Each structure stands twice: as structure tokens, then as C-alpha cells.
N, C-alpha and C positions, 0 to 999 in steps of 0.2 A: 419578490427573489426567487433567483433561477432554483432550480433542483435539479439531481441527476437521479439514474436508477438505482447504481448499485457500489459499496465501498466493498474493497477488499484487503481486513486487516494482518496485516504478515509478524507476527510477534508471540515468540515462548513464554509471556510473562503475564499468567494469569491476570492478574491483579490489575496489570495496562490494559489488558483487552476488556476487563469491567468497567474503567475507567472511561478509555474512548469509546464504546459502546454506548454508555450513557452521556456521553457528552456526541457523539454522532447525534443520536436520538433527539438529543434535548434542541440540536441544532436545526430539525424537522428538514434535512438539505437533501435523504437519499432515502429510496423505499426500502432499499434492503442491503444487509451488513451481513458481509459474511468474513471469520473469523477461523486462519490457518495459524498452526504454531511453528511452522518454520519452511526453509524455501523449499525443501522437495514437499512436502504436503501443500504446496502453494501450487507450485508448478502442475499437479496431480490435479489441483482444484480449474487451473485454465484450462489444462487438456479435457475437463469432463464436460468443457462447454460445448464439444462441438460432438456428446453427445445428450445435450440438452439437460448434463444432470447440475450447472449453473450457471446461474447468469453469469454475463461478461460486463467484470466491476468498471466502472467509469475511472475511477482512481485506485490505486492499491499502496496502503500504508506500509513502508516496509522497513523492518527494525535489521538489525546490522548484526549485533550478535546473539546468534541464536547455536542448538545443538542442530545437526545432523548437516544441515547446511545455512550457513548464513546468510546476508540478505546480499554478500558481493559474490558469493556462489551461484547464489537464487541468479543474478543481473546476466551473470554468464552464460547460463543458458537458457535466458529469457529471451536474449538477443538473438538468439535463433528460431523462438517461437514463430510459429503463423502467425501474420500480423493480424488477421480477424481475431485472435484468441489477446492479444493483447490491451491493455490500459489505453486509454489516452495518456494518462498521469498515471505518474509513479513517483511518489515522496517517498524519500528516506524519512524515516523520524526515529531519531537516534538519541542518546543521555550520554554518549559521545563529544567529547570536548579535543576528542585530534585532531586536530587539523589536518591530519596527513589521509582521515578518513571521506572529508569534506573535498581533500582534491581529488583520491580515488573516485568516488560516487562523480564529478565531473566526467571522467574518459569513459562514461557511461552514455549514449545518447538518447535513451531512455528514461533517463533519471531527470526528472522534469527539476524537482528542489531538492534539497538538505533542511529540514528543521528540525527545532529540538524538542520533545516530550516537555510535556503532556499535552495530547492536542487538546485546543478550546474551541469553542463554539466561534469564536470571531476569527481562528488559523480559516477552518473549514470553510466558513460563509466566502475569506477572502482569497483560497483557493479556488473555491464553484467560481466566484463572479470574475476571477484572472483568466481559467481555462477554459470555460464553457462558454 
């Protein structure tokens, strides 16, 4: 089984973050999991990589609907981020059933895929097998 170094969860829901944290740990697919609760904190987290404060994530699981800076606002800023701080894979992970959200996500070259919550061990394994 393939493994990766780090995953960054970007979601404002503590219950979802706890569930996804347990799921990722159960998958035994990565060494480090970091959590931020909005797009602004996620950008700050990524920018701190250059200061060796954080590990560069291999995958970002990004929620759309968050306070302060939502997922799409994050992606607008993320596209201008230096490539050395970007993840190989960005997955929008949402409960939204709005087809417009999926269409909007396709406009961002940094978005690898659009998936529905919650994360499962099978989903994580499939993503790692496909992209790494």
C-alpha cells in the first residue's frame, strides 16, 4: 500500500474534523494530519511551510462553506501561491449537492477532484493510489 507524508484538512466543523481525523488514522496512509478551520488559516498554514513551521501537505481536503474565507475564496488566493507551497492534490470535500458548486470547482486548475463527505478509508486509499 502506498503512503504519503501529510494531509491538511480545511473544514470549520469540529465533528467532521474529528471523524475525518479518525478515518485518516484508520487508513494508515499518512504520517501527519493537520487541521485548519477556514481558508484564511489554511493559507497561513501553507505560507508557514517556508519557515519550517509546518510540513507541506501532499493532499488538501477542502470544504466549501466556511466562515471568514470559504473554499472558493481560498482557491482564488491559492492559485497565486508559490508552487513550492502547494499540494500535489486538492480535493473539494463537501456536503453540498448544488451542481453549480461542482461546475465552479472545475474552473480551478488546482482542484484535483470533487467528493462528498464523509471521507472513508476506501476513498482515501483510492485517492492515494490514483495520484501518488
